[in-house]
N, C-alpha and C positions, 0 to 999 in steps of 0.2 A: 655801714656808712656809720662816720667819725664824726664829723660836725652837725650840728642840727640847727635850724634856724628858728628863731621866732617869730610870731608872722610880723612883728614890725621891723624886726631885721630882714624878713623876707621883703617886707611893702619896700623896705629902702634900697632895694637892689634895683626895682622894678624901671624907674625911671632910666637909667643904662642899660637893662636887660632888652626895654623896649627901642633905643635905638639901635645897640648891637645885632637883636634878632629882626628890626627891616631891614639893615646893611646885610646880614647873611641873606636873605631872602632876594634880594635886588642881585645880588652876586651873584646867587643860585640860577636866578632867571636869567642872568646875561652869560653866563658860562654854560647852560643850555643852547641857550642863541649863537654863540659863538661855536659850539658843538656842532650843528648844524652848518653853520658858514666854513668849518674847517672841512663836514664832510663834501661839500660841493664844491670847495676849491680843488684846485691843482695844484700838483704840486709847485713849491716856488717861494716867492717871498711872502705873497699871502699865507700861505700855509704856515709859515715860519711864524711871522709876526699875530698871526692867532694864538699859535701856538704857545708862546711868550705868554699873552695877554692871559689865555687861561691858567699856565701854571700861575701869575701873579693872584688872580683869583682864587685859584686854590690856595696858595700860601695863604694870603689873608684868612680864607675865612677857617683856615687849619688853627690860624691863631686864634681867632675869635671861640672857637669851639673849644681850643686850649685852655682860655680864661676863663670861661665859663665854667669847665671842669675843676678849675683852680679851687673857685668858690664854690666848690662840693656839690652845685647845680645840674639836676640830669636834662638836658637837650632831650627832647624825644621826638620832636619833627619841627625839621625849618620850615616848612609850609602853612605850616598854624603859628609856628613861633612858639609850641605846647613844650612847659617846661616843668618840671617837679623841685621841689625844694625838699630835703630830708627833714623831718619835724621828730621831737617827742612829744607824744600829750600823756599825760598821768602814767607814764613809763614805758610809753608802747610808741612803737616806728610808726609813722605815717607820712604818705606825702602831702604836702603843701602843692598845690596843684596851680599853672597860673597860664594862658597862654595870652599872645599878640593880639591887643586890640582889649583887652579886657581892664578894667579899672584896678583898684586894690584887690590883692587876693582877697578871694569869695568862696574858694571850693578845697577839697581835699579829697584824698582816693587813699584805702590802705594798699600796703605794699605790693601785693597781687595782683590789685585793680589798676585797670588801664582806666580812659579817658571815661570810659562807657561807665566806671563804676565812682565816678565823681558825686559829691555829695556836698550840700551848704555847708560852710564852719559851723552854721547854728547846730549843727546835728553831731558835733565833734566832742566825746565827751569821753 
């Protein structure tokens, strides 16, 4: 991890990430529905139309994920909108942890811990 976030800087990203992750989740759901429709359809114009729409969604999703990655934020799960911000606290690397639907960042965990290892920010020393 080369870029580190302060709590304030990470929280400044939340509004934009909230919108982006909500759209990603909707796109993923639509992609699943289109896959079912594609599998149920026969060869022809319908499959071509569905395939083009699926490719468009994949392209849009890849662009969103690339943007998140450019910000040095780690997208852990589209379903829950779980992301981690790299942070440096007292010389120690940790993750500031947030997921879609939460308010400001209130959780963190060690680099090797996942969601189950989340702890309140007040415990971060």
